[in-house]
N, C-alpha and C positions, 0 to 999 in steps of 0.2 A: 648287156645292161648290168647295172650294179656298179658298185664303187670299189676299186681295189684298195687294199689296206697297205699302208707303208709299213714295212717290216725291217727291223735291223737285228741281225744276229749278234749277241754279246757273248764274250768269253766268260767262263766260270772257272773257279779254282778246283772244282770237283770233276775228275775224269768221268766221261760218259754222261755228263749233264750239259744240256744246251739251253740257253735262255734267249728268248726273242722279245723285243719291245715293239709295240705297234703304235700307230697314231690315233687309236680309239680304244675306249674301254670295252671289254667284252663281258665283264661280270659286274660292273659297278664296284662296290666295296666288298663283294663276296668272294670267297675262295671256292674253287671247284677242283676236286681231285678225282682222277680217274686211274685206276690200277689195271683196267682192261677195257676193251670195247664194250663189254656188257655193262659197265658202270655208266656209260653215256646213254641214258635212256630218255632224256628230255628232248625238247624241241628248240631250246635256246641256242644262240650262236656258239657258246663254249662246248655244248654237248655235240653239236655237229662238227666242230673243229676237232674234238677228241676222236670222234669216229673216223674222220678222214685221216688223221695222223696214225691211228692204230691200223687202218686199212693199208697204209703205205708199208707197214711192217717195220721190224727192228726197234719197236718202242716198248718199254716196260711200264712207263707211267707218264701221265700228263697232269700238270697243275696250271690252272689259269687264275690269275688275280688281277683284276682290272685290265691293264694293257700289257701285262707281262705273262708270257707263256713259257713254262719250264718243262723240258722234255728229258726224261731219263731214257737214255738209249740202251737197247739190249747189248749184251757183250758182243763186240766185234762190229757193231753197226756204226754208221756215220750219219751226219746231219744232212747229207745231200738231198735236195728236194723239199725239205721241211719248210723253208722260207716261202717257197712258191705255193705250197698248200695253204699256209696262213694268208698270204697275199691274195689268193683267189677266193677266200671264204665267201665274200658277198658278190662274186661275179656269177650272174645267172645264165647268161647267154654267151657263147663262144663265137669267135669270128667264123663266118660262113653258116651260122645257124640263126635263122630268123626267129624273132620272138613271135609268140602267138598273136593273131589278129584280134581286134576288139570283138569281132563277130564270133570267132571261135570261143572266146572267153565268156561271152554273154549268151551265146546260142541264138543270136538274132541275125537276120539277113542284112546285108549292107544297104544303106539308104541310096535311093536313085536320084 
């Protein structure tokens, strides 16, 4: 369940910086900057995205503004896999994994 995000990787003129454009805004008109995973303390989509990107490794900084994500890569790192992390941000259940039943979520027995 969940909806995948359409993501396009765009070139930049700065070596070690990668830019991604999505089909939906993640921050509205606000800027979000993350210099480390520790900066991503909130529960909003840009915070979760920053955590996932830092967890991948090879990231020095993340900036999110509306539908544009800019990633500063660590020296020697590449952008492999970053597009997929952004694409899957709102995917909650993977193939082969069943979502929880209504009964398990509400704590009630099924109707007979």
